[in-house]
C-alpha positions in Angstrom: -84.5 -44.8 61.4 -83.1 -47.8 59.5 -85.1 -48.4 56.3 -84.8 -51.3 54.1 -85.0 -51.0 50.3 -88.3 -50.4 49.0 -89.9 -50.1 45.6 -92.0 -47.2 44.5 -94.6 -47.8 41.7 -96.1 -45.0 39.5 -99.2 -45.0 37.4 -96.9 -44.4 34.2 -95.5 -47.7 34.6 -92.1 -46.8 35.9 -90.8 -48.4 39.2 -88.1 -46.9 41.4 -86.0 -49.1 43.7 -84.7 -47.1 46.5 -81.6 -48.2 48.4 -81.6 -49.1 52.1 -80.1 -46.6 54.7 -77.0 -48.7 54.9 -76.5 -48.9 51.1 -77.1 -45.2 50.8 -74.5 -44.5 53.5 -71.9 -46.7 51.8 -72.6 -45.0 48.3 -72.3 -41.6 49.6 -69.1 -42.3 51.4 -67.7 -44.0 48.3 -68.4 -40.7 46.2 -67.1 -38.6 48.9 -63.8 -40.6 49.0 -63.7 -40.5 45.2 -64.1 -36.8 45.2 -61.3 -36.2 47.7 -59.0 -38.6 45.8 -59.7 -36.7 42.7 -58.8 -33.3 44.3 -55.5 -34.8 45.6 -54.5 -36.1 42.3 -55.1 -32.8 40.6 -53.3 -31.0 43.3 -50.3 -33.3 43.0 -50.1 -32.7 39.2 -49.4 -29.0 39.8 -45.9 -28.0 38.8 -43.8 -27.3 41.9 -41.6 -24.2 41.5 -38.2 -23.8 43.0 -37.8 -21.1 45.4 -35.9 -18.8 43.0 -38.6 -19.3 40.4 -41.2 -18.4 42.9 -39.3 -15.0 43.8 -39.1 -14.2 40.0 -42.8 -14.9 39.5 -43.8 -12.7 42.6 -41.5 -9.9 41.2 -43.3 -10.1 37.8 -46.6 -10.1 39.6 -47.8 -13.6 38.8 -48.2 -14.7 42.4 -47.7 -18.0 43.8 -49.4 -20.2 41.2 
């Protein structure tokens, strides 16, 4: 089912232009990639602890964060 762009008109005077299946697929992939990139950037910004610091945090009960 490969639909082309189509326009939907409403009585109130507003018109909606819907994307084709190909455009929709590309847009969804773009936002999925952007979301994954954002998650990776946030993960890499976390401070990495040295092993000794990790042991001290575990002993104090603060876990692995």
